[in-house]
Residue, then its C-alpha position, 0 to 999 in steps of 0.5 A: x317445167x310449169x309456170x308455178x314450179x318455175x316460181x317456186x324455184x325463186x321462193x327458196x334458196x339462201x339468196x332469199x333467206x331460205x324462202x321465209x320472206x320469198x312467198x309473200x314478196x312474190x304474192x305481192x308482185x303477182x297482185x300488183x301485176x294482175x291489178x289494172x292501173x288506171x286513172x279512175x277507180x272501179x266506180x268511174x262514171x259512164x264516159x258516153x253519159x259524160x259527153x251526152x251531158x256536155x253536149x246538152x249544156x252547149x246545145x240542149x235539145x233545141x236552142x236559139x242564140x245570138x253570137x259574136x264571132x271574132x276572127x283574129x289573124x296576124x294581119x287583120x281582124x273581123x267580127x260577125x254577129x249572127x243568130x242560130x236556131x237548132x233542133x238537135x234530134x231532127x238534125x236541123x240548123x239555121x244560121x243568119x248573119x246580122x253584121x257586118x253589112x258586107x255579110x249581112x243576110x248570108x244564111x247557112x241551113x242544114x237539114x239532116x245530111x244536106x247543107x245550103x248557103x244563101x248569098x244575098x249579094x249575088x242572090x244565089x243558093x249554093x249547096x255544100x257537098x259533104x266533101x266541104x263540111x270540113x272547110x272554114x265557115x265564113x273564113x273562121x277557124x270553125x268548120x261548116x261541120x262545127x257550125x251546123x253540128x253535122x257530126x255528133x260527139x255522142x253518136x259518131x264516137x266511142x268514149x273512154x274516160x282516161x283519167x282525172x286532171x285538175x284544169x283551170x282549178x277544176x277537177x275534170x275527167x279527161x275523155x277520149x273520143x275515137x270515131x266509129x269505123x263508118x262515122x262521117x268524120x275526119x278526126x282520128x281522135x278527140x280529147x275532151x276535158x269536162x268538169x266532174x260535177x256537171x260535165x261543163x266543157x273546158x277544153x277539146x283537142x282535135x287530132x288527125x288520123x295520124x295522131x297529129x294535134x290540129x286544133x284546140x277549143x277552149x271554153x271559158x267565162x262560165x256564167x248564167x244566161x236565162x237560168x242556164x249555166x254555160x261557157x260564153x267564150x269559145x276559142x278555137x286555135x289552129x296549131x299550125x297557124x301562129x297568131x291565128x284564132x277565132x273566138x265565139x261569144x254567146x250574147x244570148x241563149x235560149x235552150x229547150x224551147x219550141x222552134x217552128x219547123x218552117x225556119x228550117x226551109x229553103x224558102x226561109x233562106x231568102x227571108x229578110x227579118 
């Protein structure tokens, strides 16, 4: 008996009033079954473009900024001030710590896939191997990879819009990032919430390869800096460490400016401004 004939058996008989209403009912059921149910319509925006725009808000093609990082632990707290330069297309990042005095002059440099730290107190340049990119940067809840932007949410992941949600009063897209098989990343999945009208980031959740939530990054205090609207408070919270968090505050930021390539050099590591 074919599938069509099988259905026709249910379209007749006294229990369905002689088939008068059976056919429309079954057509409706089939229509519902065949139409995909998703969180967004057919005109859903391109997920990769959403993430690309989000990335440009935070970083631009080039950037120079001053930041304050506060590391909060149940038993202690400390604050670092730093300057950071980045040329995204060239995969170059240079970070110099300004304070406190104990860490003043420490530098992190990343050029393509290589990273170095300069420790002025012992006058040593330390090369950071790829295996340490997920280690905490300066004891914070941001990793070396986070700080020097070694991985890319655009290039290293596939992006899918899962649906629409209201978060913090904003209409947002919820986007799922899944790493490409050969991508040099450790996260098995990242969920991102961005404002629909401008791709402003609000929240990111990082999951292990086994699907366990490891940490949450929240963006707030959205305001104008030098003509650019950016979130100026980035809070990273590790799920397994109660009472622990790291807050990065944007003090000043210039985006899409000319930056001299000489900044991103080993020679510049030991330079004192």
